[in-house]
ZAKOLLO-793841 format. One line per 3 residues: number of its first residue (from 1); their letters; for each residue y, z, x of N, C-alpha, C. Coordinates in Angstrom, 2 decimals. Atoms other than C-alpha are relative to their C-alpha. Last residue first. Layout:
N
NUM = A = Y Z X Y Z X Y Z X | ...
//
This chain:
229
229 = SFQ = -1.13 0.18 0.91 12.67 6.11 -22.41 1.24 0.73 0.51 | -0.92 0.97 -0.58 10.18 5.71 -19.56 1.24 -0.19 -0.87 | -0.44 -0.50 -1.30 8.17 8.87 -20.32 0.96 -0.96 0.71
226 = ALE = -1.12 -0.92 0.19 8.05 7.84 -23.98 0.53 0.53 1.32 | -1.24 0.76 0.18 5.91 4.86 -23.06 1.21 0.92 -0.09 | -0.33 0.61 -1.28 3.18 7.14 -21.71 1.31 -0.77 -0.08
223 = EET = -0.44 -1.08 -0.89 3.19 9.29 -24.86 0.41 -0.56 1.36 | -1.36 -0.35 0.39 3.04 6.21 -27.08 0.57 1.08 0.92 | -0.10 -0.86 1.17 -0.04 5.10 -25.16 1.47 0.26 -0.33
220 = LER = -0.63 -1.28 -0.25 -0.13 2.14 -22.80 0.07 0.79 -1.31 | -1.38 -0.12 0.45 -2.59 -0.60 -23.66 0.54 1.38 0.36 | -0.15 -0.77 1.24 -5.68 -1.06 -21.53 1.46 -0.01 -0.41
217 = YDG = -1.35 -0.39 0.39 -6.89 -3.31 -18.74 -0.05 0.80 -1.28 | -0.15 -0.44 1.39 -10.04 -4.12 -16.79 1.45 0.39 -0.27 | 0.02 1.13 0.91 -10.23 -6.21 -13.60 0.15 0.36 -1.46
214 = LPL = -0.71 1.15 -0.52 -11.18 -3.28 -11.37 -0.14 -1.18 -0.97 | 0.69 0.87 -0.96 -12.48 -0.42 -13.49 0.86 -1.18 0.44 | -0.01 1.38 0.48 -10.06 2.07 -15.13 -0.66 -0.92 1.04
211 = SGL = 1.34 0.57 -0.21 -11.13 5.56 -14.01 -0.09 -1.46 -0.44 | 1.09 -0.81 0.53 -7.58 6.86 -13.57 -1.34 -0.62 0.33 | 1.15 0.81 0.43 -5.28 3.96 -12.76 -1.09 0.83 -0.67
208 = TLP = 1.02 0.16 -1.03 -2.13 6.09 -12.67 -1.16 -0.83 -0.56 | 1.22 0.74 0.35 1.11 6.10 -14.65 -0.94 -0.13 1.19 | 1.03 -0.93 0.45 3.74 8.83 -14.16 -1.35 -0.67 -0.27
205 = GIR = -0.57 -1.13 0.74 5.98 6.61 -12.01 -1.09 0.97 -0.40 | -1.37 0.40 0.30 3.84 3.65 -10.98 0.60 1.12 -0.84 | -0.87 -0.71 0.95 0.62 4.78 -9.28 1.33 -0.72 -0.16
202 = IRS = 0.77 -0.95 0.80 -2.44 3.48 -7.39 0.86 0.76 -1.02 | -0.98 -0.87 0.64 -1.16 0.31 -5.76 -0.74 0.92 -0.95 | 0.10 -0.15 1.44 -3.85 -1.08 -3.47 1.12 0.90 -0.51
199 = LER = -1.20 -0.61 0.55 -3.88 -2.43 0.06 -0.10 0.02 -1.51 | -0.04 -0.04 1.47 -6.97 -3.21 2.10 1.29 0.69 -0.42 | 1.28 0.55 0.44 -7.44 -4.24 5.73 -0.10 -0.03 -1.53
196 = VEL = 0.42 -0.30 1.36 -3.85 -3.81 6.88 -1.33 -0.68 -0.31 | 0.66 1.16 0.59 -3.29 -3.77 10.65 -0.55 0.38 -1.38 | 1.27 -0.29 0.68 -0.83 -1.05 11.66 -0.54 -1.26 -0.66
193 = KAN = 1.10 0.58 -0.80 1.90 -1.71 14.22 -1.37 0.36 -0.56 | 0.66 -1.13 -0.66 4.37 0.63 12.45 -1.20 -0.44 0.83 | -1.00 -0.58 -0.89 6.57 -2.37 11.59 -0.56 1.18 0.79
190 = ALL = -0.10 0.88 -1.15 3.49 -4.07 10.17 0.98 0.56 1.03 | 1.22 -0.17 -0.81 2.87 -1.10 7.91 0.04 -0.86 1.25 | -0.04 -1.34 -0.59 6.46 -1.07 6.64 -1.20 0.23 0.91
187 = QRV = -0.97 0.07 -1.09 6.32 -4.85 6.14 0.14 1.36 0.69 | 0.61 0.73 -1.11 3.11 -4.55 4.12 0.96 -0.08 1.20 | 0.99 -0.89 -0.62 4.73 -1.86 1.98 -0.69 -0.69 1.17
184 = EHK = -0.61 -1.16 -0.64 7.84 -3.95 1.27 -1.02 0.86 0.75 | 0.79 -0.30 -1.20 6.02 -7.22 0.60 0.52 1.23 0.74 | 1.18 0.85 -0.20 8.77 -8.10 -1.92 -0.66 0.32 1.34
181 = KGE = -0.24 1.28 -0.64 11.14 -5.16 -2.37 -1.30 -0.77 0.19 | 0.67 1.10 0.67 10.23 -2.45 -4.87 0.30 -1.36 0.58 | -0.80 1.22 0.00 12.83 0.07 -3.70 -0.64 -1.15 -0.77
178 = SVV = -0.80 0.08 1.22 11.16 3.35 -4.70 0.76 -1.31 -0.10 | -1.26 0.73 -0.16 8.33 3.73 -2.22 0.74 0.00 -1.33 | -0.75 0.00 1.26 5.37 6.12 -1.81 1.35 -0.66 0.26
175 = IKV = -1.42 0.29 -0.19 2.89 5.40 1.00 0.66 -0.05 -1.38 | -0.70 0.18 1.27 -0.60 6.84 1.19 1.48 -0.17 0.29 | -1.28 -0.66 0.19 -2.51 6.32 4.45 0.54 -0.29 -1.40
172 = TGR = -0.56 0.22 1.34 -6.08 5.48 5.39 1.27 0.81 -0.17 | -0.75 1.25 -0.02 -7.57 4.99 8.86 0.68 -0.32 -1.31 | -0.19 0.50 -1.36 -8.90 8.48 9.61 0.89 -1.25 0.05
169 = RVK = 1.21 -0.05 -0.82 -8.39 9.84 6.11 0.31 -0.66 1.34 | 1.04 -0.44 0.92 -5.49 10.60 3.80 -1.33 0.19 0.73 | 1.33 0.40 -0.45 -2.49 10.41 6.12 -1.03 0.59 -0.94
166 = KVS = 0.96 -1.07 -0.21 0.71 10.88 4.13 -1.34 -0.58 0.44 | 1.23 0.56 -0.57 3.92 8.89 3.83 -0.94 1.16 0.29 | 0.90 -0.88 -0.75 6.90 9.75 1.63 -1.16 -0.81 0.56
163 = VPK = -0.28 -1.35 0.50 9.93 8.23 -0.12 -0.85 1.00 0.75 | 0.88 -0.51 1.05 9.60 5.12 2.03 0.43 1.39 -0.43 | 0.84 -1.09 -0.49 12.65 3.82 3.91 -0.91 0.46 -1.13
160 = VFT = 0.59 -0.89 1.00 14.40 0.51 3.37 -0.86 1.07 0.68 | 0.81 -1.03 -0.65 16.81 -1.54 5.50 -0.50 0.97 -1.06 | -0.44 -1.37 0.29 17.92 -4.60 3.57 -0.89 1.00 0.71
157 = GEV = -1.38 -0.20 -0.42 17.73 -8.26 4.65 0.56 1.38 -0.25 | -0.88 0.88 0.75 14.59 -8.96 2.63 1.47 0.27 0.32 | 0.76 0.82 0.95 12.86 -5.94 4.22 0.99 -0.80 -0.83
154 = RAG = -0.86 0.95 0.69 14.19 -4.13 7.30 -0.86 -0.93 -0.85 | -0.03 1.35 -0.59 11.98 -1.19 8.19 0.97 -0.87 -0.79 | -0.35 1.13 0.83 11.52 2.53 7.54 0.04 -1.31 0.76
151 = RSL = -1.30 0.51 -0.42 11.66 5.57 9.80 0.46 -1.18 -0.83 | -1.07 -0.80 0.62 8.85 7.19 7.82 1.39 -0.50 0.37 | -0.06 0.33 1.43 6.41 4.44 8.77 1.18 0.70 -0.66
148 = AEL = -0.52 1.36 0.10 7.22 4.87 12.47 0.12 -0.44 -1.45 | -1.42 -0.06 -0.32 6.77 8.65 12.22 0.64 -1.38 -0.14 | -0.67 -0.61 1.15 3.44 8.21 10.44 1.51 0.08 0.23
145 = HAP = 0.01 0.96 1.10 2.25 5.78 13.12 0.78 0.55 -1.20 | -0.98 1.04 -0.35 3.33 8.17 15.89 0.08 -1.07 -1.09 | -1.35 -0.49 0.32 1.49 11.03 14.17 1.08 -1.03 0.32
142 = TIE = -0.47 -1.03 -0.91 -1.65 8.86 14.40 1.35 0.53 -0.46 | -1.41 -0.29 0.24 -3.53 6.88 11.75 0.42 1.17 0.89 | -0.18 -1.38 0.41 -6.83 5.70 13.22 1.49 0.27 -0.12
139 = QGT = -0.20 -0.97 -1.06 -6.86 1.94 13.30 0.00 1.42 -0.55 | 1.04 0.17 -1.02 -8.06 -1.00 11.22 0.10 0.99 1.13 | -0.37 0.75 -1.19 -6.06 0.04 8.17 -1.17 -0.09 0.98
136 = KAL = 1.07 -0.21 -0.96 -6.70 1.13 4.61 0.26 -0.92 1.18 | 0.25 1.05 -1.00 -3.51 1.37 2.58 -1.12 0.42 0.93 | 1.03 -0.47 -0.90 -3.11 3.35 -0.66 -0.36 -1.14 0.94
133 = YEK = 0.99 0.94 -0.52 0.12 2.66 -2.48 -0.98 0.71 0.91 | 0.85 -0.56 -1.06 2.41 4.79 -4.66 -1.11 -0.98 0.36 | 1.31 0.67 0.02 5.32 3.44 -6.70 -0.80 0.50 1.21
130 = TVN = 0.71 0.19 -1.26 8.43 5.48 -7.53 -1.34 -0.69 -0.22 | 1.43 -0.10 0.30 10.63 5.02 -10.60 -0.78 -0.33 1.28 | 0.73 -0.80 -0.99 14.19 5.75 -9.46 -1.47 0.23 -0.38
127 = YSP = 0.85 -0.91 0.77 15.90 4.46 -12.63 -0.93 0.82 0.89 | -0.81 -1.08 0.57 18.76 2.97 -10.60 -0.82 0.99 -0.81 | -0.12 -1.17 -0.90 16.24 1.00 -8.51 0.77 1.17 -0.61
124 = HIV = -1.35 -0.07 -0.56 15.44 -1.33 -11.46 0.16 1.28 0.83 | -0.20 0.61 -1.32 11.67 -1.87 -11.76 1.41 0.17 0.58 | 1.04 -0.27 -0.99 10.46 0.40 -14.55 0.41 -0.48 1.39
121 = RNA = 0.03 -1.45 -0.25 13.56 0.58 -16.74 -1.03 0.35 1.07 | -1.18 -0.36 -0.79 14.02 -3.19 -16.38 0.01 1.49 0.34 | 0.21 0.46 -1.37 10.47 -3.85 -17.55 1.16 0.41 0.90
118 = FAG = 0.97 -0.90 -0.62 11.08 -1.70 -20.63 -0.23 -0.38 1.45 | -0.71 -1.26 -0.21 14.23 -3.67 -21.48 -0.92 1.02 0.67 | -0.84 0.07 -1.19 12.38 -6.96 -20.95 0.73 1.30 0.29
115 = DNT = -1.19 -0.81 0.26 9.63 -6.14 -23.44 0.85 0.05 1.27 | -0.97 1.00 0.46 6.95 -8.83 -23.36 1.32 0.67 -0.35 | -0.65 -0.27 1.27 4.65 -6.67 -21.26 0.74 -1.24 -0.46
112 = LLL = -0.42 1.24 0.65 2.43 -6.54 -18.22 0.55 0.34 -1.36 | -0.38 -0.04 1.41 2.00 -3.60 -15.84 0.39 -1.39 -0.48 | -1.00 1.00 0.35 0.07 -3.65 -12.57 0.28 0.11 -1.49
109 = LGS = -0.72 -0.19 1.26 -1.97 -0.91 -10.94 1.13 -1.02 -0.17 | -0.49 -1.25 0.56 -4.31 -2.02 -8.21 0.84 -0.10 -1.24 | 0.61 -0.36 1.27 -5.07 -4.88 -5.86 0.72 1.21 -0.60
106 = TEK = -0.16 -1.41 0.37 -3.11 -6.55 -3.08 -0.59 0.24 -1.38 | 0.99 -0.81 -0.71 -4.26 -9.83 -1.48 0.12 1.49 -0.30 | 1.36 0.47 0.24 -2.49 -12.11 -3.96 -1.06 0.91 0.60
103 = DLR = 0.38 1.27 -0.62 0.78 -10.18 -3.90 -1.50 -0.28 -0.18 | 0.88 -0.33 -1.11 1.61 -7.51 -6.46 -0.43 -1.32 0.62 | 1.10 0.82 -0.47 4.60 -8.12 -8.68 -0.87 0.73 1.02
100 = GVT = 0.11 0.05 -1.45 7.30 -6.54 -10.80 -1.22 -0.82 0.38 | -1.10 -0.89 -0.33 6.60 -5.91 -14.46 -0.02 0.19 1.51 | 0.31 -1.19 -0.77 4.38 -8.91 -15.13 1.27 0.80 0.28
97 = FLR = -0.38 0.15 -1.40 5.14 -11.32 -17.94 -0.32 1.30 0.73 | -0.01 -1.15 -0.89 3.71 -11.80 -21.41 0.55 -0.37 1.37 | -0.45 0.46 -1.31 4.60 -14.51 -23.92 0.17 1.20 0.93
94 = LKI = -1.36 -0.46 -0.23 2.48 -13.47 -26.89 0.38 -0.42 1.41 | -0.97 1.07 0.27 -0.65 -15.09 -28.22 1.43 0.52 0.00 | -1.10 -0.69 0.67 -3.09 -12.70 -26.55 1.15 -0.98 -0.17
91 = HSF = 0.36 -0.15 1.42 -6.25 -14.69 -25.78 1.09 0.72 -0.79 | -0.25 1.26 0.70 -4.71 -15.87 -22.48 -0.32 0.08 -1.49 | -0.60 -0.37 1.29 -4.51 -12.27 -21.22 0.24 -1.24 -0.87
88 = LNL = 0.86 -1.02 0.58 -6.83 -12.66 -18.21 0.51 0.46 -1.37 | 1.17 0.67 0.57 -5.03 -15.92 -17.42 -0.94 0.99 -0.68 | -0.26 0.26 1.42 -1.85 -13.88 -16.98 -1.17 -0.71 -0.67
85 = ISK = 0.48 -1.18 0.72 -3.27 -12.59 -13.69 0.21 -0.17 -1.49 | -0.99 -0.98 0.41 -2.70 -16.12 -12.47 -0.64 1.17 -0.72 | 0.88 -1.09 0.45 -5.12 -18.27 -10.53 0.89 1.18 -0.32
82 = TGP = 0.24 -1.08 -0.95 -2.67 -21.16 -10.37 -0.98 1.01 -0.59 | 0.90 0.42 -1.06 -2.67 -24.53 -12.16 -0.27 1.06 1.04 | 1.25 0.63 0.40 0.39 -23.75 -14.27 -0.84 -0.39 1.22
79 = AST = 0.05 1.41 -0.39 3.01 -21.35 -12.85 -1.35 -0.61 -0.37 | 0.38 0.77 1.19 3.08 -18.10 -14.85 -0.12 -1.48 0.33 | -0.86 1.14 0.30 3.04 -15.94 -11.75 -0.49 -0.66 -1.28
76 = CLY = -0.85 -0.46 1.10 1.63 -12.63 -10.56 1.03 -1.08 -0.31 | -1.43 0.07 -0.23 -1.14 -14.19 -8.46 0.75 0.52 -1.23 | -0.84 0.46 1.12 -4.80 -13.20 -8.57 1.47 0.06 0.39
73 = GIP = 0.18 1.43 0.24 -7.10 -13.07 -5.53 0.83 -0.55 -1.12 | -0.51 0.88 -1.05 -7.57 -9.30 -5.27 -0.24 -1.46 -0.42 | 0.89 0.32 -1.12 -8.27 -7.58 -8.58 0.72 -0.84 1.06
70 = KNI = 0.01 1.38 -0.49 -5.51 -6.06 -10.73 -1.00 -0.19 1.15 | 0.41 -0.24 -1.39 -6.31 -2.76 -12.45 -0.23 -1.38 0.62 | 1.22 0.63 -0.50 -4.36 -3.55 -15.62 -0.26 0.44 1.43
67 = LFY = 0.24 -0.44 -1.38 -1.82 -1.60 -17.67 -1.33 -0.59 0.43 | 1.35 -0.07 -0.56 -0.60 -3.31 -20.83 0.04 0.51 1.44 | -0.09 -0.55 -1.34 2.49 -2.93 -23.02 -1.42 0.21 0.53
64 = VKR = 1.29 -0.50 -0.47 3.15 -4.81 -26.25 0.13 0.41 1.47 | 0.05 -0.43 -1.38 6.34 -5.48 -28.21 -1.37 0.59 0.34 | 0.58 -1.35 -0.02 6.13 -7.50 -31.42 -0.20 0.40 1.46
61 = EEG = 1.44 -0.11 0.19 8.29 -10.51 -30.74 -0.39 1.47 -0.15 | 0.71 -1.09 -0.65 12.05 -10.88 -31.21 -1.48 0.00 -0.36 | -0.43 -1.35 0.30 13.52 -14.24 -32.10 -0.89 1.04 0.67
58 = RIR = 0.12 -0.31 1.42 11.63 -17.53 -32.08 0.42 1.42 -0.34 | 0.40 -1.39 0.19 12.45 -19.13 -28.75 0.11 0.34 -1.48 | -0.94 -0.82 0.77 12.46 -22.92 -28.63 -0.51 1.43 -0.13
55 = EGD = 0.70 -0.70 1.07 10.52 -24.56 -25.82 0.97 0.92 -0.72 | 0.40 0.90 1.07 12.12 -27.23 -23.63 -0.71 0.65 -1.17 | 0.95 1.00 -0.53 12.20 -25.08 -20.50 -0.55 -0.89 -1.11
52 = VMI = 0.29 -0.35 -1.39 13.90 -22.33 -22.52 -1.09 -0.95 0.50 | 1.16 0.62 -0.64 15.54 -23.43 -25.76 -0.13 0.47 1.44 | 0.08 -0.39 -1.40 17.90 -21.54 -28.06 -1.31 -0.51 0.59
49 = RDK = 1.23 0.61 -0.51 18.88 -23.08 -31.40 -0.05 0.23 1.52 | -0.11 0.93 -1.12 21.51 -20.71 -32.77 -1.37 -0.52 0.43 | -0.81 1.15 0.37 21.28 -19.17 -36.25 0.08 -1.05 1.11
46 = QSD = 0.38 0.47 1.33 18.58 -16.49 -36.13 0.73 -1.29 -0.38 | 1.32 0.64 -0.07 18.81 -15.99 -32.34 -0.46 -0.53 -1.36 | 0.74 -0.56 1.14 22.54 -15.33 -32.65 -1.33 -0.73 -0.07
43 = VLT = 0.78 0.91 0.83 24.30 -15.94 -29.34 -0.64 0.77 -1.16 | 0.49 -0.61 1.24 26.97 -14.34 -27.17 -0.69 -1.04 -0.87 | -0.31 0.81 1.18 27.29 -15.73 -23.63 -0.61 0.63 -1.25
40 = QPL = -0.75 -0.78 0.98 26.92 -12.83 -21.17 0.43 -0.80 -1.23 | 0.87 -0.94 0.71 24.13 -14.58 -19.23 0.72 0.77 -1.10 | -0.55 -1.35 -0.02 26.50 -17.48 -18.35 -0.88 0.96 -0.82
37 = NVV = 0.23 -0.63 -1.30 24.90 -20.78 -17.35 0.51 1.43 0.08 | -0.88 -1.16 -0.11 24.50 -22.42 -20.77 -0.35 0.75 1.28 | 0.37 -0.95 -1.04 23.06 -25.93 -20.96 1.03 1.11 0.07
34 = EGN = -0.82 0.00 -1.21 23.92 -27.58 -24.27 -0.48 1.06 0.98 | 0.04 1.27 -0.72 21.60 -28.61 -27.11 0.81 -0.05 1.28 | -0.48 1.09 0.87 22.43 -25.77 -29.48 0.18 -1.30 0.78
31 = VLV = -0.41 -0.58 1.28 21.94 -23.26 -26.67 0.64 -1.10 -0.82 | -0.93 0.77 0.82 19.99 -24.58 -23.70 0.28 0.77 -1.28 | -0.21 -0.50 1.36 18.35 -22.47 -20.98 1.06 -0.85 -0.71
28 = RGS = 1.21 0.25 0.78 16.82 -23.87 -17.76 0.13 0.43 -1.47 | -0.21 1.11 0.94 20.14 -24.25 -15.95 -1.18 -0.32 -0.87 | 0.65 1.22 -0.51 19.17 -22.16 -12.90 0.08 -1.17 -0.97
25 = FIL = -0.74 0.52 -1.15 21.71 -19.45 -13.77 -0.57 -1.32 0.50 | -1.27 0.52 0.47 20.11 -18.99 -17.19 0.79 -0.64 1.14 | 0.27 1.20 0.79 16.60 -18.64 -15.85 1.30 -0.66 -0.44
22 = EEA = 0.34 1.04 -0.97 17.88 -16.20 -13.20 -0.33 -1.32 -0.71 | -1.26 0.45 -0.61 19.56 -14.15 -15.93 -0.26 -1.11 1.01 | -0.67 0.84 0.99 16.26 -14.01 -17.80 1.33 -0.53 0.54
19 = ARR = 0.63 1.33 -0.09 14.56 -12.73 -14.63 0.62 -0.96 -1.01 | -0.38 0.60 -1.27 17.03 -9.83 -14.49 -0.57 -1.41 0.13 | -1.42 0.35 0.04 16.63 -9.03 -18.17 0.45 -0.72 1.27
16 = SAI = -0.84 -1.18 -0.14 12.84 -9.20 -17.95 1.46 -0.44 0.01 | 0.02 -0.56 -1.35 11.28 -12.41 -19.19 0.77 1.30 -0.01 | -0.01 1.11 -0.95 10.72 -14.54 -22.29 -0.14 0.51 1.43
13 = GAA = 1.18 -0.02 -0.84 9.65 -11.69 -24.55 -0.07 -1.13 1.00 | 0.97 0.98 0.50 12.13 -12.47 -27.29 -1.25 -0.07 0.86 | 0.56 -0.52 1.25 14.03 -9.27 -26.51 -1.05 -0.93 -0.58
10 = SLT = 0.84 -1.15 -0.33 14.51 -10.45 -22.91 -0.69 0.54 -1.25 | 1.22 0.53 -0.63 15.80 -13.83 -24.03 -0.97 1.12 0.32 | 0.76 0.71 1.03 18.25 -12.16 -26.43 -1.31 -0.56 0.57
7 = KSL = 0.66 -1.03 0.81 19.40 -9.73 -23.74 -0.86 -0.63 -1.08 | 1.04 -0.60 -0.85 20.15 -12.61 -21.35 -0.78 1.06 -0.78 | 1.11 0.93 -0.14 22.01 -14.48 -24.10 -1.14 0.60 0.82
4 = RKK = -0.05 0.75 -1.25 24.20 -11.48 -24.92 -1.24 -0.88 0.12 | 0.30 -0.80 -1.19 23.89 -10.51 -28.55 0.17 -0.87 1.23 | -0.02 0.65 -1.30 25.22 -11.82 -31.85 -0.26 0.99 1.12
1 = M = -0.84 -0.72 -0.94 24.13 -10.31 -35.14 -0.07 -0.67 1.37
//
């Protein structure tokens, strides 16, 4: 059965649907020996020879879903020679990718999968899956800081506002966002003139870290997955 090329790559665990489209647009995908630049191109993974960066895809993989408490110092990239969070999953012989990203200096809840459709449901703004962060700063959080955070900031050329902000302790604040822009929370804090000492993501939608130790991971349960269906 023929499917869109971007959907085929996503189902094969190559990347999320959006990231698969970027691979196609950048000329890194060949179908039967020819570069294809249109994500909507119809292909049959059982009959067509589909290559990504010189490696042939092998149809749909068994889908897996992991939640990890990411330590500081790891990057959310598959680039060789980097300290990638994917290195912690090197024993799993499936092509995993992160669902969204946390920067090198941010710790906390991160999802990894080989299911592009699931990744899209988590990160696409239309699904309104909120993410909650805990930020420890070098100052006492004042009402003026909270007001500045609530007003929002320009991130990646778009003005974004958090869903909510709440002071937790003297220098600690919780920030809930829904956009998922790169460095969004750090930009919000900088805009409020707050110095970030520690930043951690503690929730994605209904998922929380619970008692999961830093650096450890677990598979999502069927009940957890059902909440994203």
